[in-house]
ZAMARGU-4260 file (C-alpha; in steps of 0.2 Angstrom, whole numbers, plus 5000, padded with zeros to 4 digits):
<rodrens>
0) 5263/4876/4926 | 5254/4880/4910 | 5255/4897/4900 | 5237/4902/4906 | 5242/4900/4925
5) 5258/4909/4922 | 5249/4923/4915 | 5236/4924/4929 | 5250/4923/4942 | 5260/4937/4933
10) 5245/4948/4933 | 5242/4946/4951 | 5260/4949/4956 | 5260/4964/4945 | 5247/4972/4956
15) 5232/4969/4945 | 5223/4960/4959 | 5212/4946/4951 | 5199/4949/4963 | 5199/4968/4962
20) 5197/4970/4943 | 5187/4985/4938 | 5171/4981/4929 | 5154/4987/4924 | 5137/4979/4927
25) 5118/4982/4927 | 5117/4991/4911 | 5101/5000/4910 | 5092/5010/4896 | 5079/5022/4902
30) 5081/5012/4919 | 5076/4996/4910 | 5086/4980/4906 | 5086/4977/4887 | 5069/4986/4884
35) 5058/4984/4869 | 5048/4999/4863 | 5057/5015/4868 | 5050/5030/4860 | 5063/5042/4868
40) 5073/5049/4854 | 5088/5051/4865 | 5087/5037/4877 | 5098/5038/4893 | 5111/5025/4899
45) 5115/5020/4916 | 5127/5007/4924 | 5135/5001/4940 | 5153/5000/4944 | 5161/4984/4950
50) 5176/4988/4961 | 5182/4971/4966 | 5189/4971/4983 | 5196/4988/4983 | 5189/5002/4994
55) 5187/5020/4989 | 5183/5017/4970 | 5177/5031/4960 | 5174/5032/4942 | 5184/5046/4934
60) 5179/5044/4916 | 5169/5034/4904 | 5167/5029/4886 | 5151/5023/4877 | 5148/5016/4860
65) 5132/5012/4852 | 5126/5005/4836 | 5113/4995/4826 | 5111/4976/4830 | 5108/4973/4812
70) 5125/4974/4804 | 5133/4981/4820 | 5138/4998/4813 | 5143/5010/4826 | 5132/5025/4827
75) 5140/5034/4841 | 5156/5034/4851 | 5158/5046/4865 | 5176/5046/4866 | 5184/5046/4884
80) 5173/5058/4894 | 5180/5064/4911 | 5166/5062/4923 | 5160/5052/4938 | 5142/5051/4931
85) 5136/5034/4928 | 5117/5037/4928 | 5106/5044/4914 | 5119/5048/4900 | 5110/5053/4885
90) 5113/5045/4868 | 5121/5058/4856 | 5122/5048/4840 | 5113/5048/4823 | 5094/5048/4823
95) 5086/5032/4829 | 5073/5023/4818 | 5056/5016/4823 | 5056/4998/4827 | 5075/4996/4825
100) 5086/4987/4838 | 5102/4994/4845 | 5116/4990/4856 | 5127/5000/4868 | 5142/4996/4879
105) 5153/5006/4891 | 5170/5005/4898 | 5176/5016/4913 | 5192/5023/4921 | 5194/5024/4940
110) 5204/5034/4953 | 5217/5020/4955 | 5222/5022/4937 | 5213/5006/4931 | 5203/5005/4915
115) 5189/4992/4914 | 5186/4980/4899 | 5172/4985/4888 | 5155/4979/4896 | 5144/4966/4888
120) 5132/4973/4875 | 5115/4979/4881 | 5101/4981/4869 | 5086/4991/4866 | 5073/4992/4853
125) 5064/5008/4847 | 5045/5009/4847 | 5034/5016/4834 | 5038/5035/4835 | 5024/5043/4825
130) 5006/5039/4821 | 5012/5035/4803 | 5022/5021/4810 | 5006/5012/4814 | 4999/5003/4799
135) 4987/4993/4810 | 4968/4998/4811 | 4958/4999/4826 | 4945/4984/4826 | 4931/4980/4837
140) 4919/4965/4839 | 4907/4963/4825 | 4892/4956/4834 | 4878/4967/4840 | 4875/4973/4857
145) 4892/4975/4864 | 4890/4984/4880 | 4897/4983/4898 | 4891/4967/4906 | 4892/4957/4890
150) 4904/4943/4886 | 4922/4947/4882 | 4926/4946/4863 | 4938/4936/4855 | 4946/4942/4839
155) 4958/4931/4828 | 4966/4930/4811 | 4975/4915/4802 | 4992/4919/4793 | 5004/4910/4783
160) 5023/4912/4784 | 5032/4904/4769 | 5049/4910/4773 | 5061/4907/4788 | 5058/4920/4802
165) 5073/4929/4808 | 5064/4940/4820 | 5046/4945/4824 | 5040/4959/4836 | 5022/4963/4840
170) 5015/4980/4845 | 4999/4979/4854 | 4986/4990/4863 | 4968/4991/4866 | 4953/5000/4873
175) 4950/4989/4889 | 4961/4975/4894 | 4968/4963/4882 | 4977/4946/4882 | 4985/4943/4865
180) 4989/4925/4859 | 4999/4917/4845 | 4996/4899/4841 | 4986/4896/4856 | 4999/4903/4868
185) 4998/4919/4878 | 5009/4933/4872 | 5020/4939/4886 | 5017/4937/4905 | 5009/4953/4909
190) 4991/4956/4915 | 4979/4970/4915 | 4987/4977/4899 | 4989/4990/4892 | 4989/4998/4910
195) 4979/5013/4916 | 4983/5030/4910 | 4972/5045/4907 | 4966/5036/4891 | 4959/5052/4883
200) 4976/5059/4883 | 4989/5045/4885 | 4987/5027/4879 | 5001/5015/4881 | 5006/5001/4869
205) 5016/4986/4873 | 5030/4978/4863 | 5034/4959/4863 | 5047/4949/4855 | 5037/4934/4848
210) 5051/4927/4836 | 5050/4910/4845 | 5031/4909/4845 | 5029/4909/4826 | 5029/4892/4816
215) 5034/4888/4798 | 5018/4888/4788 | 5001/4892/4795 | 4999/4902/4811 | 4985/4911/4820
220) 4986/4927/4830 | 4972/4934/4841 | 4967/4943/4857 | 4953/4943/4870 | 4947/4959/4877
225) 4939/4965/4893 | 4931/4981/4899 | 4945/4985/4911 | 4947/5003/4917 | 4941/5009/4901
230) 4923/5004/4903 | 4921/4997/4920 | 4912/5008/4933 | 4925/5018/4942 | 4923/5026/4959
235) 4913/5024/4975 | 4894/5020/4975 | 4886/5015/4958 | 4895/5026/4945 | 4891/5025/4927
240) 4901/5014/4916 | 4910/5019/4900 | 4921/5033/4908 | 4932/5033/4893 | 4921/5026/4879
245) 4908/5013/4876 | 4918/5001/4865 | 4932/4989/4867 | 4944/4988/4853 | 4961/4981/4848
250) 4976/4988/4839 | 4989/4974/4834 | 5004/4976/4823 | 5016/4962/4819 | 5033/4966/4811
255) 5041/4950/4804 | 5059/4950/4797 | 5065/4935/4787 | 5082/4928/4785 | 5082/4932/4766
260) 5081/4951/4771 | 5063/4953/4767 | 5049/4960/4778 | 5031/4958/4782 | 5019/4969/4792
265) 5004/4960/4798 | 4990/4971/4806 | 4973/4971/4814 | 4961/4975/4800 | 4944/4970/4792
270) 4951/4953/4788 | 4950/4948/4807 | 4935/4939/4814 | 4926/4940/4831 | 4916/4929/4843
275) 4914/4926/4861 | 4918/4911/4873 | 4918/4906/4891 | 4921/4924/4899 | 4903/4929/4900
280) 4906/4944/4911 | 4922/4953/4918 | 4922/4969/4927 | 4934/4976/4940 | 4924/4978/4956
285) 4911/4964/4953 | 4922/4950/4947 | 4921/4937/4932 | 4908/4924/4927 | 4916/4910/4917
290) 4906/4896/4909 | 4918/4882/4903 | 4904/4875/4893 | 4906/4889/4881 | 4924/4888/4879
295) 4932/4888/4861 | 4947/4877/4863 | 4961/4881/4851 | 4953/4897/4845 | 4970/4905/4843
300) 4977/4891/4834 | 4980/4889/4815 | 4968/4874/4812 | 4953/4882/4821 | 4938/4883/4811
305) 4931/4901/4812 | 4918/4900/4798 | 4904/4904/4810 | 4912/4919/4817 | 4907/4937/4814
310) 4917/4950/4804 | 4925/4964/4815 | 4921/4982/4814 | 4935/4994/4809 | 4935/5010/4819
315) 4943/5026/4815 | 4951/5030/4832 | 4965/5041/4834 | 4983/5035/4836 | 4990/5052/4841
320) 4989/5047/4860 | 4999/5031/4859 | 5014/5031/4870 | 5027/5018/4874 | 5027/5009/4890
325) 5042/5012/4902 | 5035/5006/4919 | 5035/4988/4925 | 5020/4978/4919 | 5008/4969/4931
330) 5014/4951/4934 | 5010/4936/4945 | 5021/4934/4960 | 5020/4925/4976 | 5008/4910/4978
335) 4999/4907/4995 | 4992/4890/5000 | 4977/4889/5012 | 4982/4889/5030 | 4965/4885/5037
340) 4948/4879/5032 | 4934/4887/5043 | 4916/4883/5045 | 4908/4899/5051 | 4894/4900/5064
345) 4883/4903/5049 | 4889/4887/5041 | 4899/4895/5027 | 4914/4886/5020 | 4929/4899/5021
350) 4947/4897/5017 | 4960/4907/5026 | 4976/4911/5015 | 4985/4919/5030 | 4989/4935/5021
355) 4979/4950/5014 | 4984/4948/4996 | 4979/4957/4980 | 4976/4945/4965 | 4965/4931/4963
360) 4962/4912/4967 | 4966/4898/4956 | 4958/4881/4959 | 4955/4864/4952 | 4938/4855/4953
365) 4929/4840/4946 | 4910/4840/4944 | 4895/4839/4932 | 4892/4850/4917 | 4882/4865/4923
370) 4888/4864/4941 | 4891/4882/4947 | 4905/4887/4959 | 4905/4904/4967 | 4920/4912/4975
375) 4917/4927/4986 | 4932/4937/4993 | 4935/4947/5009 | 4948/4953/5021 | 4941/4949/5039
380) 4929/4939/5048 | 4917/4948/5060 | 4917/4947/5078 | 4906/4931/5078 | 4918/4923/5065
385) 4907/4925/5050 | 4911/4930/5032 | 4911/4949/5032 | 4909/4960/5016 | 4900/4976/5021
390) 4916/4986/5020 | 4917/4981/5001 | 4902/4993/4998 | 4895/4991/4981 | 4909/4979/4975
395) 4903/4961/4973 | 4920/4954/4972 | 4914/4937/4967 | 4920/4925/4953 | 4907/4912/4946
400) 4913/4897/4937 | 4902/4885/4928 | 4909/4867/4924 | 4909/4859/4908 | 4911/4842/4916
405) 4921/4827/4911 | 4936/4827/4922 | 4946/4839/4933 | 4945/4857/4927 | 4956/4872/4931
410) 4949/4890/4935 | 4956/4907/4938 | 4947/4923/4934 | 4951/4935/4919 | 4951/4954/4917
415) 4947/4957/4936 | 4956/4955/4953 | 4952/4955/4971 | 4959/4961/4988 | 4957/4947/5001
420) 4963/4936/5014 | 4948/4924/5015 | 4937/4917/5002 | 4919/4909/5004 | 4916/4894/4993
425) 4899/4890/4987 | 4893/4876/4976 | 4904/4862/4981 | 4894/4848/4990 | 4902/4838/5004
430) 4920/4841/5011 | 4931/4855/5003 | 4948/4850/4998 | 4959/4865/5002 | 4974/4858/4993
435) 4965/4862/4976 | 4965/4881/4980 | 4979/4894/4980 | 4980/4913/4980 | 4991/4922/4967
440) 4998/4939/4971 | 4997/4952/4957 | 5006/4968/4957 | 5017/4979/4946 | 5034/4970/4943
445) 5045/4982/4953 | 5062/4976/4958 | 5063/4974/4977 | 5076/4985/4983 | 5076/4987/5002
450) 5075/4976/5018 | 5074/4981/5036 | 5074/4969/5051 | 5077/4972/5069 | 5077/4964/5086
455) 5058/4968/5089 | 5047/4955/5080 | 5032/4967/5080 | 5042/4980/5071 | 5047/4966/5058
460) 5029/4962/5056 | 5025/4980/5054 | 5038/4981/5040 | 5030/4966/5032 | 5014/4974/5032
465) 5021/4990/5025 | 5028/4981/5010 | 5013/4970/5007 | 5002/4986/5008 | 5013/4993/4994
470) 5013/4977/4983 | 4994/4976/4984 | 4991/4994/4980 | 5005/4997/4967 | 4994/4989/4953
475) 5000/5000/4938 | 4994/5015/4948 | 4996/5019/4966 | 4978/5015/4972 | 4971/5019/4989
480) 4964/5001/4992 | 4962/4985/4982 | 4946/4978/4988 | 4930/4989/4988 | 4922/4999/4974
485) 4936/5012/4973 | 4954/5006/4969 | 4958/5023/4963 | 4975/5033/4962 | 4971/5045/4977
490) 4985/5058/4976 | 4986/5061/4995 | 4989/5043/4999 | 5003/5042/4985 | 5012/5058/4991
495) 5013/5053/5009 | 5020/5036/5005 | 5031/5040/4991 | 5048/5041/5000 | 5044/5025/5009
500) 5039/5016/4993 | 5056/5021/4985 | 5065/5011/4999 | 5055/4995/4997 | 5055/4994/4978
505) 5062/5002/4963 | 5047/5014/4959 | 5057/5026/4948 | 5048/5021/4932 | 5032/5017/4941
510) 5030/5035/4948 | 5038/5043/4932 | 5024/5036/4922 | 5010/5040/4935 | 5016/5058/4937
515) 5014/5061/4918 | 4996/5057/4921 | 4995/5069/4936 | 5001/5082/4923 | 4990/5077/4910
520) 4974/5078/4921 | 4980/5094/4930 | 4966/5107/4927 | 4970/5123/4918 | 4969/5132/4935
525) 4984/5122/4941 | 4973/5113/4953 | 4976/5094/4955 | 4962/5081/4954 | 4959/5071/4970
530) 4962/5055/4960 | 4974/5051/4945 | 4968/5046/4932 | 4954/5058/4936 | 4937/5049/4935
535) 4928/5062/4946 | 4928/5077/4935 | 4921/5071/4919 | 4929/5085/4910 | 4915/5097/4915
540) 4921/5103/4933 | 4936/5103/4944 | 4935/5090/4957 | 4952/5093/4967 | 4962/5106/4974
545) 4964/5099/4992 | 4980/5103/5001 | 4990/5087/5004 | 4982/5079/4990 | 4986/5092/4976
550) 5004/5093/4983 | 5008/5077/4975 | 5013/5088/4961 | 5028/5094/4970 | 5031/5081/4984
555) 5033/5065/4973 | 5044/5073/4960 | 5056/5079/4973 | 5056/5062/4983 | 5059/5053/4967
560) 5074/5065/4963 | 5081/5062/4980 | 5079/5043/4979 | 5086/5041/4961 | 5095/5057/4956
565) 5085/5059/4940 | 5084/5077/4935 | 5072/5072/4920 | 5058/5069/4933 | 5060/5087/4939
570) 5061/5093/4921 | 5045/5083/4916 | 5035/5089/4931 | 5042/5107/4933 | 5028/5115/4924
575) 5015/5106/4934 | 5024/5110/4950 | 5024/5128/4946 | 5005/5127/4940 | 5000/5120/4957
580) 5009/5133/4967 | 5001/5146/4956 | 4984/5139/4960 | 4987/5141/4978 | 4994/5158/4976
585) 4979/5163/4966 | 4967/5156/4979 | 4977/5165/4993 | 4972/5182/5000 | 4986/5192/5008
590) 4997/5176/5006 | 4985/5166/5017 | 4977/5151/5009 | 4960/5148/5017 | 4948/5149/5003
595) 4947/5131/4996 | 4939/5115/5004 | 4951/5103/5010 | 4951/5085/5017 | 4962/5091/5031
600) 4972/5078/5042 | 4961/5064/5035 | 4956/5051/5048 | 4965/5058/5063 | 4961/5051/5080
605) 4951/5061/5092 | 4941/5058/5107 | 4928/5070/5113 | 4930/5070/5132 | 4949/5072/5135
610) 4952/5074/5153 | 4961/5091/5151 | 4950/5097/5136 | 4964/5095/5123 | 4959/5091/5105
615) 4967/5083/5090 | 4957/5093/5078 | 4969/5103/5067 | 4962/5118/5057 | 4961/5114/5038
620) 4966/5131/5034 | 4982/5130/5045 | 4987/5114/5037 | 4984/5121/5019 | 4996/5136/5024
625) 5009/5123/5029 | 5008/5114/5013 | 5007/5130/5003 | 5024/5134/5010 | 5031/5116/5008
630) 5026/5115/4989 | 5034/5132/4987 | 5050/5127/4995 | 5050/5111/4984 | 5048/5122/4968
635) 5062/5133/4974 | 5073/5117/4976 | 5068/5111/4959 | 5072/5128/4951 | 5089/5128/4959
640) 5093/5110/4952 | 5087/5115/4935 | 5096/5132/4935 | 5081/5143/4934 | 5087/5157/4944
645) 5073/5169/4940 | 5060/5157/4947 | 5071/5153/4962 | 5072/5171/4967 | 5053/5174/4964
650) 5047/5160/4974 | 5060/5162/4988 | 5052/5179/4991 | 5035/5172/4990 | 5039/5159/5003
655) 5044/5172/5015 | 5027/5180/5013 | 5018/5163/5015 | 5028/5160/5032 | 5025/5178/5038
660) 5006/5176/5035 | 5006/5159/5044 | 5015/5167/5059 | 5003/5182/5059 | 4987/5171/5058
665) 4991/5156/5068 | 5005/5158/5081 | 5006/5168/5097 | 5022/5178/5102 | 5026/5164/5114
670) 5025/5150/5100 | 5008/5143/5104 | 5000/5137/5088 | 4981/5141/5087 | 4978/5122/5084
675) 4987/5115/5099 | 4988/5098/5091 | 5001/5085/5086 | 4998/5088/5067 | 5000/5107/5069
680) 5017/5106/5077 | 5023/5092/5066 | 5019/5101/5050 | 5026/5118/5057 | 5042/5110/5062
685) 5044/5099/5047 | 5042/5113/5035 | 5051/5126/5045 | 5036/5137/5047 | 5043/5144/5064
690) 5058/5155/5067 | 5072/5146/5074 | 5070/5153/5092 | 5052/5146/5093 | 5056/5129/5086
695) 5062/5119/5101 | 5048/5125/5112 | 5036/5119/5098 | 5044/5102/5099 | 5043/5102/5117
700) 5024/5106/5116 | 5022/5092/5104 | 5031/5080/5115 | 5020/5086/5130 | 5004/5083/5119
705) 5009/5065/5115 | 5012/5063/5134 | 4994/5069/5138 | 4988/5056/5126 | 4997/5042/5136
710) 5011/5041/5123 | 4998/5039/5108 | 4998/5048/5092 | 4982/5058/5086 | 4988/5062/5068
715) 4979/5057/5052 | 4986/5055/5034 | 4995/5072/5033 | 5003/5073/5051 | 5008/5055/5053
720) 5022/5054/5040 | 5032/5068/5049 | 5028/5065/5067 | 5043/5054/5072 | 5055/5064/5061
725) 5052/5080/5070 | 5053/5072/5087 | 5070/5065/5082 | 5076/5081/5074 | 5072/5091/5090
730) 5079/5080/5104 | 5064/5069/5107 | 5069/5053/5100 | 5064/5043/5115 | 5046/5049/5112
735) 5047/5044/5094 | 5052/5027/5100 | 5038/5026/5112 | 5025/5031/5098 | 5032/5018/5087
740) 5032/5004/5100 | 5015/5008/5107 | 5004/4993/5106 | 4987/5000/5111 | 4975/5010/5100
745) 4979/5021/5092 | 4996/5016/5086 | 5006/5007/5072 | 5007/4991/5082 | 4989/4990/5087
750) 4984/4982/5070 | 4999/4971/5071 | 4994/4964/5088 | 4976/4962/5081 | 4983/4951/5067
755) 4985/4963/5052 | 4996/4957/5038 | 4994/4974/5029 | 4992/4992/5034 | 4974/4998/5039
760) 4965/5013/5033 | 4960/5018/5050 | 4969/5016/5067 | 4955/5006/5073 | 4948/4997/5058
765) 4945/4983/5071 | 4940/4990/5088 | 4947/4983/5104 | 4930/4975/5107 | 4931/4966/5090
770) 4918/4976/5081 | 4922/4986/5066 | 4924/5004/5061 | 4911/5012/5049 | 4909/5000/5035
775) 4907/5015/5023 | 4926/5018/5024 | 4936/5004/5032 | 4949/4996/5021 | 4962/4983/5029
780) 4974/4986/5015 | 4978/5005/5014 | 4996/5010/5014 | 4996/5028/5019 | 5000/5025/5038
785) 5015/5014/5032 | 5024/5030/5029 | 5032/5027/5046 | 5044/5015/5036 | 5053/5031/5031
790) 5058/5035/5049 | 5063/5017/5052 | 5075/5017/5037 | 5081/5035/5038 | 5082/5036/5057
795) 5084/5019/5066 | 5095/5012/5052 | 5101/5029/5049 | 5103/5029/5030 | 5098/5045/5020
800) 5102/5055/5005 | 5109/5072/5003 | 5101/5085/4993 | 5117/5091/4985 | 5121/5073/4979
805) 5104/5064/4977 | 5101/5046/4972 | 5114/5040/4986 | 5129/5047/4976 | 5134/5054/4993
810) 5126/5044/5008 | 5123/5048/5026 | 5123/5034/5039 | 5118/5040/5056 | 5110/5025/5066
815) 5099/5029/5081 | 5099/5017/5095 | 5083/5017/5106 | 5067/5007/5110 | 5077/4993/5118
820) 5082/4987/5101 | 5098/4977/5101 | 5101/4977/5082 | 5094/4984/5066 | 5099/4979/5048
825) 5096/4988/5032 | 5100/4982/5015 | 5096/4994/5000 | 5100/4992/4982 | 5103/5010/4976
830) 5106/5015/4958 | 5125/5013/4961 | 5123/4996/4970 | 5121/4988/4987 | 5121/4999/5002
835) 5121/4991/5019 | 5119/4998/5037 | 5119/4985/5051 | 5121/4990/5069 | 5121/4980/5085
840) 5122/4982/5104 | 5130/4969/5114 | 5132/4974/5132 | 5142/4990/5133 | 5148/4988/5115
845) 5141/4996/5099 | 5146/4990/5082 | 5141/4996/5064 | 5144/4987/5048 | 5142/4996/5032
850) 5144/4993/5014 | 5146/5008/5002 | 5143/5005/4983 | 5157/5009/4971 | 5157/5027/4964
855) 5149/5034/4979 | 5155/5041/4996 | 5147/5041/5013 | 5147/5051/5029 | 5146/5040/5044
860) 5140/5046/5061 | 5146/5035/5075 | 5140/5037/5093 | 5154/5045/5102 | 5151/5040/5120
865) 5164/5027/5117 | 5179/5029/5105 | 5176/5021/5088 | 5188/5009/5081 | 5188/5003/5063
870) 5191/4984/5058 | 5199/4981/5075 | 5210/4996/5076 | 5209/5014/5078 | 5203/5023/5062
875) 5217/5027/5050 | 5212/5045/5046 | 5217/5056/5032 | 5220/5042/5019 | 5210/5038/5004
880) 5198/5026/5013 | 5193/5036/5029 | 5195/5054/5034 | 5189/5063/5049 | 5174/5073/5048
885) 5167/5087/5058 | 5160/5080/5074 | 5143/5084/5080 | 5135/5082/5097 | 5134/5064/5101
890) 5143/5058/5086 | 5161/5055/5079 | 5160/5059/5060 | 5170/5049/5047 | 5170/5052/5028
895) 5173/5035/5019 | 5174/5029/5001 | 5166/5014/4994 | 5169/4996/5002 | 5165/4986/5017
900) 5169/4993/5034 | 5166/4987/5052 | 5166/5000/5066 | 5165/4996/5084 | 5167/5004/5101
905) 5178/5003/5116 | 5177/5014/5131 | 5185/5031/5129 | 5202/5032/5137
</rodrens>
């Protein structure tokens, strides 16, 4: 036996289990892996604990060291810090320098007396920290007549590198979209850069490591620009273009380090040249026109002759608004092949991709020079089976391609995207070869984190629809819909879905970025725009202030705090949270807010001739009072987390007045709410508007109302997210399951039965007779009603956070059996690692498998109609792995540490 094997054997025999070694993984800087371009002067570090096969592993201490990659000098070493915190540890070393690359690593101690090895090194690169760090100049195309609707400009410059390159980093941003190139290759794999922010206040730049793109000797750098969100008309109808400005412009800075220690800075300036090529038109709603005959092959390569190109214009635009990018870029994802070729009754050639997707279509074609191919996009076919685009309103959603001839050509659009399931192809004579077409999904590259499956195939399809609705609409901002002339960051949609979103994907940085635009666009009065970035107000008026929409300022920060445990989000948003509550307080009279126009329970279901005269119409003022209370409560919560005792006291007193005014205005002595509707009772119960002695009767009234509608919901955007939650909370889980599993209109499963692959905007986007709802507002990819996912995850699977230990530091697992489900499986990647809750019913036995991440604990609620056993034996209580909790009606309660556990049941003895 050789020395190595002896060493391994000795270690294992000594109790240092080879498969239980303590370790550290998933090192993140500002929640990113090895990021480029951080402008936080004290970036924060996070990691996950690897526990091996041991249970109940908790970190008890950590040590971090950080330093410069160049030279490896240590700039900070924390020493051993006694703490279980493994998220958001701030750097505390010497000042960091713009453009420099740094490393950090960590080791930890645990409650079993083990110490981990030092982790592998993680890195980050600082961005440009001040306007003075930008040496580049803003440049625009030099040709005349650059307005919206004209060709996309190209800009380029040749450079010579005479030394060996050690590293090269490019910093790029633009007015409008950009795609940068070096030596004829696209820089990075992101699209729709620089992303959408409130450009007049915040403009992101991106950072790329381009070391391997540069060649010895002659090189070329360049960029192509599109109108993008900067200049495209934004909003319903036919709005004016140029919301942010009339120009497109580029800012490009390349920092090159050589092996001899010298350095060059190459910038966009007057030495660049400009021209146009095949992209003759590109706009968000209408699509792109590409004429391959006008392409300039090799325009971004060193040998290209640009003698006939125009000079560029140097522009004196501010650099004060430039900010680093923290959220995930938009990238290409899944590819869909055609599932069917359709010839419609009108004779249209239509390809069905089988999934409502957001992105674009790629195809290959052979033809003559000048042949024109038109691709039109839509979501549904009409009742007769024809191509239907009326619900797109003013959006043309067409891409036109002109062939150059001479062989097979490849096309995809640029600087635009579409929402579609079907495409209509025009311009191809004869048969259509569907194998030449494919649809490419495009969305922000958020890491998938959660999966939910169960024994009901319709619910699994609903979960699919929820996730694809999120993918299609989380395109740098949380848009309402991706297909028509809108695609805006509607605040109400985002807030109702935010908690569901945080399960499906890691939306930590996505929402942190967007919330800063919510604050940037918040009006001086404290009112919140209807959409963010705000394209309705024009800086001259306040288009906003609706309850349930403006509450995005409080609801989303709190939901993100619960999901990720990041106090920084609350700190960043606290002033905006307080200002929104202040706006409502100033609008209210005698603590009653009924003076502002509201959308109310948007798109609720109602029929005019109920047999018993009941109604689903909920008073907008009543709804406003409920959300006034809710936002005030969330502000109180945030004040408590941040240690602001003065605010906590003040707003607690205000909340009591708000609820008293609600009771006085809207509730009878017996507990009847003036709007006797599902939404009224759902909000009253969810937000604790009623005294405890009136809550159960209100829940009973709610259940009775649902029964009067034949076990159908009548709620809209604001009532729907809370409906099943309050039913479960007050003993009507059976009614909640009936609602969830209802297959006829209105219900969550009605669109599923009608073939939906995403969530619809309206409960009856397609009516039972096959006709459509009002085309003026009828999206088939509109995620708001997908908020039911939150109930499926937190109630059916039973996985929830605790306010006192957010981010799943301490986990609740309380599964709910019902709806004839025989199993439900949930996997979720928390900030601490993998969390699993899988339950199954087999005959008279119930089993539950859970996996709890290291450095966390959990409270498990096991149905106590039968005695629980653990791993095939009665639970071993009062040891380090499992302890008895305080039982609650219907459940045995166990407190467990990290690890894998199998609970099952036997008949009580």
